[in-house]
Steps between C-alpha positions, in 0.01 A plus 500: 500500500618843420588712805254774624762758404533375148122473463469864604736588218327268251165663569630855546298615202177440686466869576405557138175325584346693789378280777122491557317390816303185440672406173571126432790400282615172342864397451609260228859390434670726754761365732388343834428758757412780255123489573557508876739793462254683288221457760731605785626815334180618334226359723313347203354151506662234278277231350604168356189508281558727197120537447471665845769761435454862407861513369695214353885501506705272264872423503646388158173341377573199271170563308349799339170386660515727805189674638454828689284531806217757500746771604802404287807292445872513564757297297872474532687343221702538176416669168159325471379642822296784348140386434300796378131539536411715800519866584747611763792288374842572648817326373844522682838370392681329787880549513703296532283210389667249726486716818269802436607826668346746264141520363447729197161593348569399139192702380681821607827557314596803704450318827711208380779743433452664840499165671815389324672831605387445855687162510873506545641151545829451674663288232605659172378205304148558643522879431590411136181294477291787642664741250421261212141471614473880515631529143265226378197673659582831337512316167159344582654153521305352792569126441795494747261610776262214444698201643290506820182697532226580755160549363219651709152513342226666696505636849538863626814695422736545792478817711827622356356499147540298188826405331716524807850345501575260786852426630476190725747515789744224597390184667600642845238476773432868484444505120331819363349566158596827331218651285550757231159642392445599144402860609675748731848521646469279808620150583316263737648220708253235620551255784259231629694320770592624849872555435436671162246734655736584788778573245272736305406690815869525592583635149214760533654624829843523337364695202323737740822556694720543186258754364610742780872461422727675253485178287129518428552577132676161458231298683152411376221709641253301706146534356317292744480163703176309468439227754216262408361190666725266305771710337701823529586727212768757503469775239804705410640727226626334185773637278595306188865400462696720259705336228511160340409176672776408751638857529623581845503813716838680492724359774607849603136594575446177697810580706383858554161366622669266757717791617196709564307214666793464737397834658144393576462387860874478535592376852795324679411197703688240709595187320317196630713330763773776494370794708815701437483460119253707308385500137330761292162422346209665327178442290540185287305403188547136581478355149718733302562281195554634144143383396351726765639818355431654157580810302200706399426840335495636858840342590573212731205306649553254785205272572395194708547645845319223690819375675615849603620559854538820698855401600754249367886504505655725234571359148220233530336607176830554327608143584177351383500695175810312395436163666139468382612449147736220603238340715210502256643551153848362456533124445843451672594809696856503654473588865827695517427705195142580622633599844762733351248665268248559784761656727643705221161645424444575870852669502389747228216607727687509826690827437171691430318361807800567733583139597856379499555253213709284746174419687331347195610138581317535837180615327545228238514228757195642689300505175609149387403360843160655497428400138602139562273477807214635294547303182777235520672460165829323402652824360436691819650218706808481277554884528449488874771238537739740320451779753751567769409541865449874488260545786 
């Protein structure tokens, strides 16, 4: 049986079909546990009898002989998925076909392009695929988008409007779905489990706080936080990425942002277990990876603030900016090379933030230790073993 976390990702598109009290649905062909997960997340009844269902959901049907319920039908599959014949038809390309992360409304070319621009994979090969799909879409060549499709026929449109792009989060326990509506300049983040909802509330608090700092121009504006009975939606400002797919924000601007962030809530605190040793800390983004920054017409934009903390030891974000790429993108990172690069990047910042570069090894060990406790990974362990006893 698929794990509950993977089922949550598999069914992440469900928000395209607004839940309705009293609705009965029927599942056919889906992995074990999918129906139970649907009932738990949406509060709708699942029936084993298709004739008793208002909505019928099919996974890779082997036959063209599929029937909608009185309210409609949902089908996931390959190129043959689209069965025309009812009003209110919506068709979405699912990328990548093997492990969908992005859902694009193929009936809206402009939204397909906006959705592809929203997606910035870590690996260059994946970025090349996204660039190729963007070019094909501009040339009206839609066949590459049709390898796996989601077809919804019938039902009410979602509250955020028709033709929205969905970006399905990772299979972590606090997975969120990012929604890019077809209209307006806002982005929505949707969570329907306890940890995801808590993370969105935390991000809202961080955005409120950052709006009062000198860095507010580089942080999305909070539009609103909407807590429902079963889900939480965070609405924030959206700025399209400037430049071609895969383009990065200038490194000098990223470094300048970190230097300014180092002045927010700056405070010296005793080192745990060493009352006579103190370290400098300040506001921390908490997930300062290259894919969480972009370059826009208004300059640098830093987003995804849900892991932000009011105080963390200096250089925490600088270290993660370098190490995150080795942790999540590089296939065979070299611990010594990654460690040198991370500390060298911190050294460039140290002069501006008035911290002696000779103290960087201490901050490096502190950061590595805390990261390994939070998310143990072989690379972190290997780099930790290379550190000297600098406490």
